[in-house]
N, C-alpha and C positions, 0 to 999 in steps of 0.2 A: 114675335118670339125673339127674345134677346139672344145675342151671341155669347157663347161661353168660350173662354180661352183656357187651354190647359196650363196649369201652373204647378210645378213640383213643390213649390213652397207652401201650397195650400194642402191641408190634411186630406181634403176630399180628392185633390189631384193625386196625392200619393196612393190613396186607396184605389183609384181608377188605374193608375199605372201598375200597381201590384196585381190587380185582376188581369190586366192585359198581358203582363209578363207571364202569369201562370198559363194563359192560353197559348202564348208563344212557346213555352216549354213543352206543352202537349203537342204543338205542331211539329216540333223537332222529331217526335216519335212517329209521325204519320208515314213517312216514306218507308221505314223499316217494317212497320205494322202492315202497310198496304201490300208490300211484297209478300209477306207471309200469308195474308188473307187470300191474295190471288193464287198462291200455290195450293191452298186448301180448296178453293173454288174450282180450280182446274182439275184437281183430283176428283171432286164431286161430279163434275160434268163428264169426265172420262168413265167413271164407274157407271154413271147413269146411261151413257151411250152403250156400254157393254150389256146392261140389263135390257135395253131396247132391242138388242140383237138376238135375244132369246126368242125363238119362234113360238115357244109355249106360253109366253106371257099373255095374260088376259087383256082385253081391250081397255077395261077400266084401270088396270094397273099401268098399262102403257100411257094412258092419258095423265096419270099421276106423275109418272117419270118425266113426261114432257113438261109438266108444270115445274118440276124440280129443276130441270135444265134451264127453262126460261127464267126462273127466279135467280139461279146462279149466274146466268149471263148478265142480267140487269144489275146484280150486285157487283160483278166484275167491272161493268161500265162505270158505275158510281165510284168504285175504288180508283179506277184509272183517272177519272176527272179530279178526284181529291188529290191524287198523287201529283198530278200536273201542277195544281195550285201550290202544293207544299214543297216542290222541288227547289233546290238552291238556285239562286239567281245567276244567270249568265246570258250573254248576248247570243241569241240563236235565231237567225232569220231563215224562214222557210216559207213556201207558198202555203197559205192556210185558208180555210173556208170560214169566214166570219159567222156565217149562219150556224155552223157546227159548234163553234166556240160559244156562241150565245146559248145554243141548245144544251151544251154541257153544264153551263152555269145554272140554267133554270132547272135542270135535272137535279143538281146538288141541292137546290132550295125548294124543290117540289113539295116535300113533306112539310117543311116549315110554313110555306105559303098556305097549304091546305089546313094545317093546324091553327094558324092565326086567322083563318077564314078570310084570306085576301083573295079577291076575285082577279084572276090573271087573264088579260086579253092580249093575245099574241098575234101579230101580223107580220109574216115573213114572206119573202118571195119564194117561188117554187124552185128557182135555180140557185146555184151556189154563188156567193159573193166572195171572190178570191182576192187576197192581198198578200203582199210579202211582209212578214213581220214575225214577232215572237209570240206564239200562241199562249203560253202560260202568262206572260205579262198582260196580254189583252184579257185573258180569262179572269185574272185577278182584278183588273180594272172594272170589268162588267160585274163581277161579284160585289165589289165595293158599291156600285150603283144600286144593285138589287137590295143589298143589306141596308143601304141608306134609306131606300123606300120603305122597307119593312119597319125600320125604326121610326120613321116619320108617321107611319100608319098605326102605331101602337095604341094611340088614344083617339083615333079618328072614328066617327060614327059610321061612315061608309068607307069600306076598305077595298079600294080598287087600284090595280096596277096595270097600266097599259104600256105594252112594249111593241114598238114598230121598227122593223128593219127594212130599209129600201135602198135603191140605187138612185142617185141624183148625179147625172153626168158621169164623171170619172171618180166619183166618191161614193162610199157607203155611208149612210146616215142612220143612226140609231136614236130613236126618241124613247125616253123612259119617263112616263108621267104617272103621278099617283094622286089620289084624292084627298090627301092631307092639305091643311091650309098652306098657301103658297109662301115662298120665302119673301121676306120684306125686300123690296127693290133696293133699298139702301145697303142691304147685306149681301147682295148677290155676288159681288166680286170677292168679298171677304171669306165666303164659305169655301173657296178653293185654296185658302191659305192654310198651311200646316198648323195643327193644334188649335183650330177654330171650329166650333160646332154650334148648332142651334139646339142640341140635345143635352140631356143630363144622363147620369148613370155611367156605365162602363163605356165611355166614348172618349177616344183620344183626340178626335178631330183631325184625323190624318187620311181618311178614306178618299174624300173628294180631291185632296191635294195629290194623292197617288194616281187618281184617274187622270188629272190634268198632266201629270208627269208622263204617264203611259201614252196619252194622246199625242203630246209633243214629241215624244221619242219616235213615234211612228209617222210623224209629219202631219198629224191631224190636230183637232181642237175639241174642246168641250165647253159648253155654255149652258145657261139656264134661262128659261122663260116660263111664266106661269101657265101659258097656253100649251106648251109642248113638254114642259118638264126639263130634264137634262137631255141635251142633244150632243151626241158624240159623232164627230165626222172624221172619217179615215180614208186615205187614198186607196183606190183599188189597183190591183195589178193591171198592167197595160192590156193584157189579153181579155180580162174580165170586163174592163171598161169599154173596149171596142165592140163587145158582143151586145151592148145595150142598144 
């Protein structure tokens, strides 16, 4: 598969840039919209709780109210995940659970994966993998990796995405493999360069470069092999590493 380089001098490149700019403008509205949506969801849950407190409510109606509360809570979680991705960029280091960050990303893409009939195999440890870092930066990096896999699988006969998170010594290691044809060995290093992609359509070729930037920012690395796919390695917090 040939590499494509983004070029604003190319009419196709201008069309791709215009489409991505439109998406970026929509993204600017996400934080404000998410705040309003969460306000409405909170009100829904509060009123549903009040209905449940009515001793005269029938069992069937109570079960329906419980489903309403459960649905509202799931919507609120999705909005929170989306809000974290869309927030303005700033340096913010806290102790975070990489397993939770990964779970938030997969929750955001759950519907898309199901709609595209991509079979997801997820292998995560039972315990948390804690590290010190910027959760939204990592969430965006993981989202780039998942979106990259989705795009690679668009024309694949077998659509399988395998995600494995584990601890190796004092590091957390995330493997993200998909069943699309592997990247040409000659192009492996180039795919991490900005504005370089193996895909066509609305692709700027920036996602994998952003993954490498986020990995380096956190003292980690990202690489690719046909056997394991994309491998993201990140240093664990001292306490988490010592518990291994």
